C-alpha positions as CSV (number, residue, x, y, z in Angstrom):
1,M,-46.2,57.7,44.8
2,K,-45.0,55.9,41.7
3,T,-47.4,53.6,39.9
4,S,-46.4,50.0,39.4
5,K,-47.0,48.5,36.0
6,F,-46.2,45.3,34.0
7,F,-43.2,45.5,31.6
8,H,-42.0,42.9,29.1
9,L,-38.2,42.7,29.2
10,F,-36.7,41.3,26.0
11,A,-33.7,41.4,23.6
12,N,-33.3,40.8,19.9
13,G,-32.1,37.2,19.3
14,D,-30.7,38.2,15.9
15,D,-28.4,40.7,17.5
16,A,-27.4,38.6,20.6
17,R,-26.7,35.3,19.0
18,N,-23.8,34.6,21.4
19,F,-25.7,35.5,24.5
20,L,-25.4,32.0,26.0
21,I,-22.8,29.6,24.6
22,S,-22.0,27.3,27.6
23,E,-23.7,25.8,30.7
24,Q,-21.8,28.3,32.8
25,D,-23.5,31.1,30.8
26,F,-26.9,29.7,31.4
27,Y,-26.4,29.4,35.2
28,A,-25.1,33.0,35.3
29,A,-27.9,34.4,33.2
30,F,-30.6,32.5,35.3
31,N,-29.2,33.6,38.6
32,R,-28.8,37.1,37.3
33,F,-32.5,37.6,37.4
34,G,-32.4,37.0,41.2
35,L,-29.4,39.3,41.6
36,C,-31.2,42.1,39.8
37,A,-34.4,41.5,41.8
38,A,-32.4,41.9,45.0
39,Q,-31.0,45.3,43.9
40,F,-34.2,47.0,42.7
41,D,-37.9,47.4,43.9
42,V,-39.2,45.2,41.1
43,K,-41.2,42.0,41.2
44,V,-40.1,39.3,38.7
45,V,-43.3,37.6,37.5
46,C,-41.7,35.2,35.1
47,F,-38.8,34.7,32.8
48,S,-37.2,32.3,30.3
49,L,-33.8,32.0,28.7
50,E,-32.9,31.0,25.2
51,D,-29.4,30.7,23.9
52,S,-29.8,33.9,21.9
53,H,-31.9,36.1,24.2
54,P,-33.7,36.5,27.5
55,H,-37.4,37.3,28.1
56,G,-39.0,38.4,31.3
57,L,-42.1,40.0,32.8
58,L,-41.5,42.6,35.5
59,Y,-43.9,44.5,37.8
60,G,-42.9,47.8,39.3
61,A,-42.4,51.5,38.7
62,E,-41.0,52.2,35.3
63,E,-37.8,53.8,36.7
64,E,-37.1,50.7,38.7
65,C,-37.9,48.3,35.9
66,D,-35.6,50.3,33.6
67,A,-32.8,50.2,36.2
68,F,-33.3,46.4,36.3
69,R,-33.1,46.2,32.5
70,R,-29.9,48.3,32.4
71,Y,-28.2,46.3,35.2
72,Y,-29.1,42.9,33.6
73,E,-27.7,44.1,30.3
74,Q,-24.5,45.7,31.8
75,S,-23.8,42.8,34.2
76,T,-24.2,40.3,31.4
77,L,-21.6,42.1,29.2
78,H,-19.3,42.3,32.3
79,F,-19.6,38.6,32.9
80,V,-19.0,37.8,29.2
81,R,-15.8,39.9,29.1
82,A,-14.6,38.3,32.4
83,T,-15.2,34.7,31.3
84,R,-14.4,34.9,27.5
85,G,-11.7,37.6,27.6
86,T,-13.8,39.8,25.3
87,S,-17.4,40.7,24.6
88,G,-16.7,39.7,21.0
89,D,-19.6,40.2,18.7
90,L,-22.2,40.0,21.4
91,N,-24.7,42.9,21.0
92,L,-27.1,42.5,23.9
93,V,-29.6,45.3,23.9
94,C,-32.4,44.8,26.4
95,E,-35.7,46.6,26.1
96,I,-38.7,47.0,28.4
97,L,-42.2,47.5,26.9
98,E,-45.2,48.5,29.1
99,V,-48.0,45.9,29.0
100,S,-51.2,47.7,29.8
101,D,-53.9,45.7,28.0
102,Q,-55.1,42.6,30.0
103,K,-55.3,40.3,27.0
104,H,-51.8,41.4,25.9
105,L,-50.6,40.7,29.4
106,M,-52.1,37.2,29.4
107,N,-50.5,36.5,26.0
108,V,-47.0,37.9,27.0
109,A,-46.8,35.9,30.2
110,T,-47.5,32.6,28.5
111,Y,-45.4,33.6,25.5
112,I,-42.4,34.0,27.8
113,I,-42.6,30.7,29.6
114,N,-43.6,28.8,26.5
115,Q,-40.5,30.0,24.6
116,P,-38.5,26.7,24.9
117,T,-41.4,24.5,23.6
118,K,-42.3,26.9,20.7
119,D,-38.7,27.2,19.7
120,G,-38.6,23.5,19.1
121,K,-37.0,22.1,22.2
122,R,-38.4,18.6,23.2
123,I,-39.6,19.8,26.6
124,M,-42.6,21.4,28.3
125,P,-42.4,24.7,30.1
126,Y,-42.9,23.0,33.5
127,D,-39.8,20.9,33.0
128,Y,-37.6,23.6,31.6
129,L,-34.6,24.4,33.9
130,W,-33.8,27.8,32.4
131,G,-37.2,29.5,33.0
132,T,-39.8,29.9,35.7
133,G,-42.5,27.7,34.0
134,P,-42.2,25.0,36.7
135,L,-43.6,27.4,39.3
136,Y,-47.2,28.1,38.2
137,F,-50.4,26.3,38.9
138,R,-48.6,23.4,40.5
139,S,-49.6,21.2,43.5
140,P,-47.9,22.0,46.9
141,N,-45.9,18.7,46.7
142,T,-44.4,19.3,43.3
143,I,-40.6,18.7,43.1
144,L,-39.1,21.5,41.3
145,P,-36.5,20.6,38.6
146,W,-33.7,22.8,40.2
147,M,-33.6,20.5,43.2
148,I,-32.9,17.3,41.1
149,R,-29.2,16.4,40.7
150,P,-28.0,15.1,37.3
151,D,-28.1,11.6,38.6
152,G,-31.8,11.9,39.5
153,S,-31.3,12.2,43.3
154,L,-32.7,15.1,45.3
155,D,-30.5,17.9,46.6
156,T,-31.4,20.0,49.7
157,P,-31.6,23.8,49.3
158,I,-29.4,25.8,51.7
159,P,-29.3,29.5,52.7
160,I,-26.8,31.4,50.5
161,R,-25.3,33.0,53.7
162,S,-24.0,29.5,54.6
163,L,-21.7,29.6,51.6
164,S,-18.2,31.2,51.6
165,V,-17.7,34.6,50.0
166,H,-16.0,32.8,47.1
167,E,-18.9,30.3,46.7
168,R,-21.5,33.2,46.8
169,R,-19.6,35.1,44.1
170,K,-19.5,31.9,42.0
171,V,-23.3,31.5,42.2
172,L,-24.1,35.2,41.6
173,S,-21.2,36.0,39.3
174,S,-21.0,39.3,41.1
175,K,-19.6,40.9,44.2
176,R,-23.0,42.2,45.0
177,E,-25.2,40.3,47.5
178,V,-28.7,39.0,47.9
179,P,-30.6,38.4,51.2
180,G,-28.8,35.8,53.3
181,D,-31.8,33.6,53.8
182,W,-32.4,33.1,50.0
183,L,-31.9,29.5,49.1
184,V,-29.5,27.9,46.6
185,C,-29.5,24.4,45.2
186,N,-27.4,22.7,42.6
187,G,-25.9,26.0,41.6
188,F,-29.2,27.7,41.2
189,L,-30.3,30.8,43.1
190,L,-33.9,29.4,43.4
191,P,-36.5,31.5,41.8
192,T,-38.9,30.7,44.6
193,N,-36.8,33.3,46.5
194,Y,-38.0,36.3,44.5
195,V,-40.5,35.3,41.7
196,S,-44.0,36.5,42.4
197,V,-45.9,33.3,41.7
198,N,-49.1,34.7,43.1
199,L,-49.0,37.7,40.8
200,F,-48.5,35.5,37.7
201,E,-51.5,33.2,38.7
202,K,-53.7,36.3,39.3
203,I,-53.3,37.2,35.7
204,Y,-55.2,34.1,34.7
205,V,-57.2,33.3,37.9
206,T,-58.0,29.7,36.9
207,H,-56.0,26.7,35.7
208,N,-58.3,26.4,32.7
209,C,-57.7,30.0,31.6
210,F,-54.0,29.5,31.9
211,R,-54.1,26.3,29.9
212,A,-56.1,28.0,27.1
213,F,-53.5,30.8,26.8
214,L,-50.6,28.4,27.1
215,S,-51.9,26.7,23.9
216,S,-52.8,29.9,22.0
217,G,-51.9,30.0,18.4
218,G,-49.4,31.8,16.2
219,R,-51.6,34.9,15.7
220,N,-51.2,36.0,19.3
221,D,-47.4,35.4,19.1
222,D,-47.3,37.5,15.9
223,I,-48.9,40.4,17.8
224,I,-46.3,40.2,20.5
225,K,-43.5,39.9,18.0
226,Q,-44.8,43.0,16.2
227,S,-44.9,45.0,19.5
228,M,-41.3,44.1,20.2
229,A,-40.2,45.1,16.7
230,E,-41.9,48.4,17.1
231,R,-40.3,49.0,20.4
232,R,-36.8,48.2,19.1
233,G,-37.1,50.4,16.0
234,I,-34.9,50.0,12.9
235,T,-31.2,50.4,12.5
236,M,-30.1,52.2,9.3
237,D,-26.7,52.3,7.8
238,D,-24.8,55.0,9.7
239,Y,-24.3,57.1,6.6
240,E,-28.0,57.0,5.7
241,A,-29.0,57.7,9.3
242,R,-26.8,60.8,9.5
243,S,-28.3,62.0,6.2
244,V,-31.8,61.5,7.5
245,C,-30.9,63.3,10.8
246,G,-29.5,66.2,8.9
247,R,-32.5,66.5,6.7
248,I,-35.0,66.5,9.6
249,C,-32.8,68.9,11.6
250,A,-32.9,71.3,8.7
251,E,-36.7,71.0,8.4
252,L,-37.2,71.7,12.2
253,F,-34.5,74.3,12.9
254,G,-33.2,75.5,9.6
255,R,-29.7,74.0,9.9
256,R,-28.2,70.6,9.6
257,D,-25.5,70.7,12.4
258,V,-26.9,69.0,15.5
259,R,-24.0,70.5,17.6
260,T,-25.6,73.9,17.2
261,L,-28.8,72.8,18.9
262,S,-29.8,73.2,22.5
263,V,-30.6,70.2,24.6
264,S,-34.4,70.7,24.2
265,Q,-34.0,71.0,20.5
266,R,-32.0,67.8,20.3
267,L,-34.7,66.0,22.2
268,D,-37.3,67.3,19.8
269,L,-35.1,66.1,16.9
270,G,-34.8,62.7,18.5
271,L,-38.6,62.4,19.1
272,K,-39.2,63.4,15.4
273,M,-36.8,60.8,14.2
274,R,-38.4,58.1,16.4
275,R,-41.9,59.0,15.2
276,D,-41.1,59.4,11.5
277,V,-38.3,56.9,10.9
278,R,-38.6,54.5,13.9
279,L,-34.8,54.6,14.5
280,T,-33.6,52.7,17.6
281,P,-33.0,54.7,20.8
282,R,-29.3,53.8,20.8
283,Q,-28.8,55.2,17.2
284,I,-30.8,58.3,18.0
285,A,-28.7,59.0,21.0
286,T,-25.6,58.8,18.9
287,L,-26.9,61.1,16.2
288,V,-28.2,63.9,18.6
289,R,-25.2,63.5,20.9
290,L,-27.2,62.9,24.2
291,P,-27.1,60.0,26.7
292,E,-29.2,57.0,25.7
293,V,-30.9,56.9,29.1
294,E,-32.3,60.4,28.5
295,I,-33.4,59.5,25.0
296,R,-35.3,56.6,26.4
297,K,-37.0,58.7,29.0
298,Y,-38.2,61.3,26.5
299,I,-39.1,59.4,23.3
300,L,-40.3,56.0,24.5
């Protein structure tokens, strides 16, 4: 039986500056979390969207969470090409990082939902439309922001199966389906359908503990940022990276040509480059001529 763990899903905002450039993009990226949750055996604990990157906290087996990551990344790029005519200079590379320490978990969860406020938006997490902050430690009678129309009146959620095929595809930005009893409102696939509110609240247990971590200082944020940077690795100039690869290849196997190596030797070379130089998985995969998915399984 595969063990379920917490994983921080994130992307580098410096690389994905054009991730979200319109309201349509925001709706699609928001609803995409639900679409992914319906495809894989993963619990979405929380998420938040910024115009340059997504953040999420997932719970499940590593293989399922990584499949969720890949599908979110791939379906985003497909949507961008379909709506903009080209993926342009969008370089969305999502990562997942296991969160095993309890304090780190508490910091990560609040870091994610607190993103809009800490990024300078004049809004608190529990009012932010593009994240799950409104869901946690709230009273049963709370009116969630996704149910409020632009004019301030309330809309009534309806099952997605009551929509036409065209309308469902517009909400999901995909031909794939979600359970027919999941509710939609104002164009949102409501996160109440699939977000594990109970699992998020169990991380903190009490309202006061959650409040304390929600107001944590920059030092905790710096620790999370450092862990993300270490996970991503560094990207060298291609010429320099090839030179480094050749040197390490010669040290390990007495020759510089990666093409002469067996698969196991290429994996050993990739692991050595990751440990010594901290190159990104994508660049290592290119250098050792192996699929990135295999590199990620072996070296991360």
